C-alpha positions in Angstrom: -9.1 -9.1 9.7 -7.8 -8.6 13.2 -10.2 -6.6 15.3 -8.7 -7.2 18.7 -4.9 -7.1 19.4 -4.1 -8.6 22.8 -0.7 -8.5 24.6 -0.1 -10.8 27.5 1.8 -10.0 30.7 1.5 -9.4 34.4 0.4 -6.0 35.8 2.5 -4.0 38.2 6.0 -2.4 38.1 7.7 -5.4 39.5 6.8 -7.4 36.4 7.2 -4.7 33.8 10.6 -5.6 32.5 10.3 -9.4 32.9 10.3 -11.9 29.9 6.6 -12.9 30.6 5.6 -9.3 29.6 6.9 -9.4 26.0 3.3 -9.3 24.8 2.7 -6.1 26.8 5.8 -4.6 25.1 4.4 -5.4 21.7 1.0 -3.8 22.4 2.8 -0.7 23.8 4.8 -0.4 20.6 1.7 -1.0 18.4 -0.3 1.7 20.4 2.6 4.1 19.8 2.5 3.3 16.0 -1.2 3.9 15.9 -1.2 6.9 18.1 -3.5 5.1 20.6 -3.5 5.4 24.4 -4.3 2.4 26.6 -6.6 3.3 29.5 -8.0 1.2 32.4 -11.4 -0.3 31.5 -13.0 -2.0 34.4 -15.6 -3.9 32.4 -12.9 -5.8 30.5 -10.4 -6.1 33.4 -7.7 -4.5 31.3 -6.0 -1.5 29.7 -7.8 -0.8 26.5 -7.3 1.4 23.5 -9.9 1.9 20.7 -8.6 3.0 17.3 -10.3 3.5 14.0 -8.9 2.0 10.8 -10.8 2.6 7.5 -14.0 3.4 9.4 -13.8 0.2 11.6 -13.1 0.0 15.3 -10.0 -1.9 16.3 -9.1 -2.8 19.9 -5.9 -3.1 21.8 -5.9 -4.9 25.1 -3.5 -5.6 27.9 -5.3 -7.9 30.5 -4.7 -6.7 34.1 -5.9 -10.0 35.6 -2.4 -11.6 35.9 -1.3 -14.1 33.3 -3.3 -17.2 34.3 -6.6 -15.3 34.1 -6.0 -13.5 30.8 -8.9 -15.2 29.1 -11.4 -13.5 31.5 -10.4 -10.1 30.1 -10.1 -11.2 26.4 -13.5 -13.0 26.4 -15.3 -10.1 28.1 -14.2 -7.6 25.4 -14.6 -10.1 22.5 -18.1 -11.1 23.6 -19.3 -7.5 24.1 -18.1 -6.4 20.6 -19.0 -9.7 18.9 -15.4 -10.4 17.9 -14.8 -13.9 16.7 -11.7 -15.9 17.7 -10.1 -15.7 14.2 -10.4 -11.9 14.5 -8.2 -11.9 17.6 -4.4 -11.8 17.7 -2.6 -12.6 21.0 1.1 -11.5 21.4 2.9 -13.6 24.0 6.3 -14.7 25.1 7.5 -18.0 23.6 10.0 -20.3 25.3 10.6 -22.4 22.2 12.2 -19.5 20.2 15.4 -17.7 20.9 15.3 -14.0 21.6 15.1 -12.2 18.3 12.8 -14.8 16.7 9.1 -14.0 16.2 6.4 -16.1 14.4 2.8 -15.8 13.6 0.4 -18.7 13.6 -3.3 -19.4 13.9 -4.8 -22.1 16.2 -2.9 -25.0 17.7 -2.3 -25.9 21.3 -1.5 -23.5 24.2 1.9 -25.3 24.6 1.6 -25.0 28.4 1.4 -21.2 28.4 -0.9 -20.2 31.2 -2.2 -17.1 29.5 -3.1 -19.0 26.3 -4.5 -21.9 28.4 -7.1 -19.5 30.0 -7.9 -17.8 26.6 -8.6 -21.2 25.1 -10.9 -22.0 28.0 -12.7 -18.7 28.1 -13.2 -18.3 24.3 -14.0 -22.0 24.0 -11.8 -22.1 20.9 -8.1 -22.3 20.0 -8.8 -20.6 16.6 -7.2 -17.3 17.4 -3.9 -15.9 16.0 -0.8 -15.9 18.1 2.3 -13.7 17.7 5.0 -15.7 19.4 7.8 -13.6 20.7 11.0 -15.6 21.4 12.4 -15.3 24.9 14.6 -18.4 24.9 14.4 -21.4 27.3 16.4 -21.8 30.6 17.2 -25.4 29.6 15.4 -27.1 32.5 11.6 -27.3 32.9 11.9 -26.7 36.6 13.5 -23.3 36.0 10.8 -22.0 33.5 8.7 -20.2 36.1 11.7 -18.4 37.5 13.0 -17.7 34.0 9.8 -16.0 32.6 9.5 -13.8 35.7 13.1 -12.6 35.4 14.4 -9.7 33.4 16.3 -10.7 30.3 20.0 -9.8 30.1 20.4 -6.4 28.2 21.6 -8.1 25.0 18.6 -10.4 25.1 16.3 -7.5 25.7 17.7 -5.7 22.6 17.0 -8.9 20.5 13.5 -9.1 21.8 12.8 -5.5 21.1 14.3 -5.9 17.6 11.9 -8.8 17.0 9.0 -6.7 18.2 9.9 -3.8 15.9 10.3 -6.4 13.0 6.8 -7.8 13.7 5.3 -4.3 13.8 6.3 -3.9 10.1 3.4 -6.3 9.4 0.8 -4.1 11.2 -0.8 -2.8 8.0 -1.3 -6.3 6.6 -2.7 -7.4 10.0 -5.1 -4.5 10.1 -6.2 -5.2 6.5 -6.7 -8.9 7.2 -4.0 -10.0 4.7 -2.7 -12.7 7.0 -0.7 -14.4 4.3 1.2 -11.2 3.7 1.6 -10.5 7.4 2.9 -14.0 8.0 5.4 -13.6 5.1 6.6 -10.3 6.5 7.0 -11.5 10.0 8.7 -14.8 9.0 11.1 -13.1 6.5 14.1 -12.0 8.5 16.4 -11.1 5.7 15.4 -8.5 3.1 13.9 -10.2 0.0 16.1 -10.3 -3.1 15.1 -7.7 -5.7 13.1 -9.3 -8.5 14.9 -9.2 -11.9 13.6 -6.5 -14.1 10.8 -7.5 -16.5 11.8 -7.4 -20.1 10.2 -4.5 -22.0 9.0 -4.5 -25.5 6.1 -5.9 -27.4 4.2 -8.7 -25.6 
């Protein structure tokens, strides 16, 4: 089960609405759903909320270290509470997906994402879950830095927020550790077809 939910972004009002902060937006939305309040926690270099689900503590974290040092914050909290990499979910902006797309996966490379790169290094493992929130790609590699630190156009922001709301529908499955169900819910963008009624009568 997921014990630590992390959203990646950069602290400070000037970064608040930029694409690189999509992970922060997701954690903010999750905190609202769970009725949790993120508060500064100096020992973990982040904003932290603790919530209780079925008698178990679950943690929400927004590192305040700036993106490329995110792992310092994640590893500090994970080590203190003995949370294993596979019990961590990191929500982050994803250049490879268009706005509106969102995917869940476990493990794999950091794909050049500086926040993930540092989490890999600090945890010493790539074996954590990622919620990849599409922000689109500027088309040229040289423009990526400028792109992620810019605000999305209003229509793109709506698509990103829609994808965040869609991914939140899987929160119960994530909290329960039913990652197969969570993946299915997040990856299913159209409502599933109703199953045909089962025939009644003697078996």
